[in-house]
C-alpha positions as CSV (number, residue, x, y, z in Angstrom):
1,L,-26.4,-7.8,2.3
2,I,-29.1,-5.2,3.7
3,H,-28.0,-6.3,7.4
4,F,-24.1,-5.6,6.1
5,Y,-25.4,-2.8,4.6
6,K,-27.6,-0.8,7.4
7,R,-24.3,-1.5,10.0
8,I,-21.9,0.1,7.8
9,C,-23.7,3.3,6.4
10,T,-26.7,3.4,9.8
11,N,-27.9,6.8,8.2
12,M,-28.9,5.4,4.7
13,L,-32.4,4.3,3.8
14,E,-31.6,3.2,0.3
15,K,-32.1,-0.9,0.3
16,I,-28.7,-2.6,-1.0
17,E,-31.2,-4.3,-3.8
18,D,-32.1,-0.4,-4.8
19,L,-28.5,0.5,-4.7
20,K,-27.9,-2.2,-7.1
21,E,-31.0,-1.7,-9.6
22,N,-30.0,2.4,-9.3
23,L,-26.4,1.9,-10.6
24,E,-27.3,-1.5,-13.1
25,K,-30.0,1.2,-14.9
26,N,-27.9,4.2,-14.5
27,G,-23.9,3.2,-14.4
28,H,-23.5,4.9,-11.4
29,L,-24.8,6.6,-8.0
30,V,-25.2,8.9,-4.9
31,I,-24.6,7.8,-1.8
32,N,-25.1,10.1,0.8
33,N,-24.4,10.5,4.8
34,I,-21.3,7.8,4.5
35,L,-19.9,9.8,7.0
36,N,-21.7,12.0,9.7
37,K,-21.0,15.7,10.1
38,D,-18.7,14.8,13.2
39,E,-16.8,11.7,11.5
40,L,-16.4,14.2,8.3
41,K,-14.8,16.5,10.4
42,F,-11.4,15.0,10.6
43,Y,-11.0,14.5,6.4
44,D,-12.4,18.2,6.5
45,K,-9.4,19.2,9.1
46,F,-7.2,16.4,7.0
47,C,-7.4,18.2,3.4
48,E,-7.4,21.5,4.8
49,D,-3.7,20.6,6.6
50,L,-3.1,18.9,3.5
51,L,-3.7,21.7,1.0
52,K,-2.0,24.5,3.4
53,N,1.2,22.6,2.8
54,N,1.2,21.8,6.9
55,I,1.4,17.8,5.4
56,D,4.9,17.5,3.6
57,A,3.1,15.3,0.5
58,R,5.4,16.6,-2.0
59,R,6.5,13.1,-3.3
60,H,2.8,13.0,-4.4
61,R,1.2,16.6,-4.7
62,H,0.9,18.3,-8.2
63,D,-0.1,20.7,-10.5
64,L,-2.9,19.6,-12.2
65,G,-2.9,22.8,-14.2
66,N,0.9,23.7,-15.0
67,H,-0.3,24.0,-19.0
68,E,-0.8,27.6,-17.5
69,K,0.9,29.9,-16.0
70,L,1.3,30.1,-12.7
71,K,-1.5,32.6,-10.9
72,D,0.4,35.1,-8.2
73,G,0.0,33.5,-4.9
74,L,-0.4,30.1,-5.5
75,S,1.9,27.1,-5.3
76,E,0.1,25.2,-7.8
77,N,-3.0,26.5,-10.3
78,I,-4.7,23.1,-9.4
79,C,-3.7,20.4,-6.3
80,Q,-3.4,17.3,-7.4
81,V,-2.5,14.8,-4.2
82,M,-2.2,11.5,-5.7
83,W,-2.9,8.6,-2.4
84,P,-3.6,11.4,0.3
85,S,-4.3,8.5,3.0
86,I,-0.5,7.9,3.2
87,Y,-0.2,10.9,4.9
88,M,-3.3,10.2,6.7
89,E,-1.7,9.2,10.9
90,G,-2.7,5.3,11.1
91,G,-2.8,5.7,6.7
92,R,-6.1,4.6,5.7
93,D,-6.5,1.2,7.4
94,N,-7.7,3.5,9.9
95,S,-9.5,5.9,7.7
96,L,-13.9,5.4,8.1
97,L,-14.0,6.6,5.1
98,H,-12.3,4.2,3.1
99,S,-13.6,0.6,5.0
100,R,-17.1,2.0,4.6
101,V,-16.2,2.8,1.0
102,V,-14.8,-0.7,0.3
103,D,-17.6,-2.0,2.2
104,I,-20.2,-0.5,-0.3
105,A,-18.4,-1.8,-3.2
106,K,-18.1,-5.0,-1.5
107,A,-21.5,-5.3,-1.1
108,L,-22.5,-4.1,-4.7
109,L,-20.2,-5.3,-6.7
110,G,-18.9,-8.7,-4.6
111,E,-16.5,-9.3,-2.5
112,D,-13.5,-9.3,-4.7
113,M,-13.7,-5.9,-4.6
114,A,-10.3,-4.1,-3.0
115,F,-9.4,-0.5,-2.5
116,D,-6.9,0.7,-5.3
117,F,-6.4,4.4,-5.3
118,D,-7.4,8.1,-3.8
119,M,-6.8,11.1,-4.8
120,I,-7.6,14.9,-4.0
121,I,-8.4,17.6,-6.7
122,S,-9.1,21.4,-5.5
123,K,-9.2,24.1,-7.7
124,E,-9.5,27.3,-6.2
125,A,-13.1,29.0,-6.2
126,G,-13.7,31.4,-9.4
127,S,-9.8,29.9,-10.9
128,M,-10.2,30.6,-14.5
129,T,-7.7,27.8,-14.7
130,E,-9.3,25.2,-17.2
131,T,-8.9,21.5,-16.1
132,P,-6.7,19.6,-18.9
133,W,-8.3,16.5,-21.0
134,H,-7.3,13.1,-19.3
135,Q,-7.7,9.7,-19.2
136,D,-7.4,8.3,-15.3
137,E,-6.7,4.8,-16.5
138,S,-3.8,5.8,-18.8
139,Y,-1.4,6.3,-15.8
140,W,-3.0,4.2,-12.7
141,Y,0.1,1.2,-13.8
142,F,3.0,3.7,-14.7
143,F,2.3,5.3,-11.5
144,V,1.9,2.0,-9.1
145,L,4.9,0.6,-10.7
146,C,7.2,4.0,-10.4
147,Y,5.9,6.2,-7.2
148,H,3.4,3.9,-5.0
């Protein structure tokens, strides 16, 4: 597993056993440098294009802050795009980020791990719109059946 981990994330210094121990102890992990700065440029441009409506994602784009009156000059208070990877050139199957995250999940939690869901939530700096209380899992099954 250590060789596998070093192959997928060569910039990371942690060993897979240390990550597993941290996950078990703390219930979460922070993993730095999954992508290097050059690899990150694609995702930066993709997200910018998505948020500026240069990519038509209306089918999966929603206002997470629609419980409040829309602020002047905004198309939504809190932009939420479900399954943004379907709008990437080549989709998630050609996404370096998605493949590395799945590989890390498999190394940490077992080979039966699979990609299920991705989302972008963008709240403008200085926004006073409150993010509403919600429970993600309660609607995932419904969304998969109806919208994916």
